[in-house]
Phi, psi and omega in degrees: 000129178302135170229142175225156176271130177233157173261134175274173185291345176264007177092350179272154181272163172205171177260141185242139173237102186299325186284331171263000181054046189232144171234157179290332179228169173294141170289346171297336183150106182294316182292318182292327174298313179301318178289326185283305186294299193268338182259301182294321185252014168227291188297325183288353174283343185243038175305328188268357173282135179285334177225150171209152184245114185234142181243139170244121181266103185096073178306313178058234184278355181084001182307305184296324176287317178293321181285329171299317175307312189289329183284336188248000186296124183063022181238318184201163178271130180237133171248117186240126182239118182254116174262126193212119177280332184228087188293145179284143182289164177290331180297320178294314184298332179290341178268001179276149190242021187301320184298309187285320183291332174273350180067041189232053184302332187288350177243028172308313182302323186296309182299324181284320173299327172309318183267331183271351180291155185286155178275151180074002179236141182287119184247145170271103185280329179197170180304124174070024174212109179254142178235137174234112182259137185236124167278101195198139164299138186297326180298336183271004180286139186218020173296145180233112185044059183246336193242141175275332190213138183235126173269112181255101196230044172298171171294163188297155175304322185287346187258310181226075177303332179301328178290348185247028183270159178307322181302306186298311185290337175284325171298323177296314183302308178302324178299327187276155173281158175310127181082011187286161187234148178239127173240148172208148179294337196275165177197077179245148181301317177296334182281322181292325177286329168302319177289326179287320174298331175281356178112000186278144158279122191237136175230151170267140180232158172304141179270173180297152175320132178094342177238141187277318188222165169220174184229143166235127178250142182240125175286088186263093175221000000 
């Protein structure tokens, strides 16, 4: 299936799938969406934690993992697990401009290592940051009480509604530790209902630029 690199409104790149009319990140701004949804409304809740375990649903371009590294470097220990059924190619990764747009040329090697590291093996990407990339369908996830935070960054509901079902969110609920948090860019009534049915306490929050709202779920037990 054809994929192409496009520039979003904040100057950062993303991958577009023309046949699906779908993008890996918001066309309003890939970097600003990642920072708003996953950092501001997710990671920042754990500022006082010395360590954190994160599961990303849809590793994709590695943008969320890279920004998480930048935000936590020399601040806390991170165990990061990224699940991706269809990995992005190295040729595509080389066309992404996240390092330059973020102005962090000194960490170019970190972004590269995130993508060149082997799948299914825990890798020490840097001091206090481990990454495990799992080539896996979301419905096959079976983790139990392992993660503090889930970045739910699957393709949109209109394209793959099965990824936003009660069944999937029950798996996410089980994967979280008590008081764990799931954040996602999406905010549709069927998604909120599925999260509630799975056991989450759910709140609507202001969305990233260009989007009105987003959702955050908490495993409140």
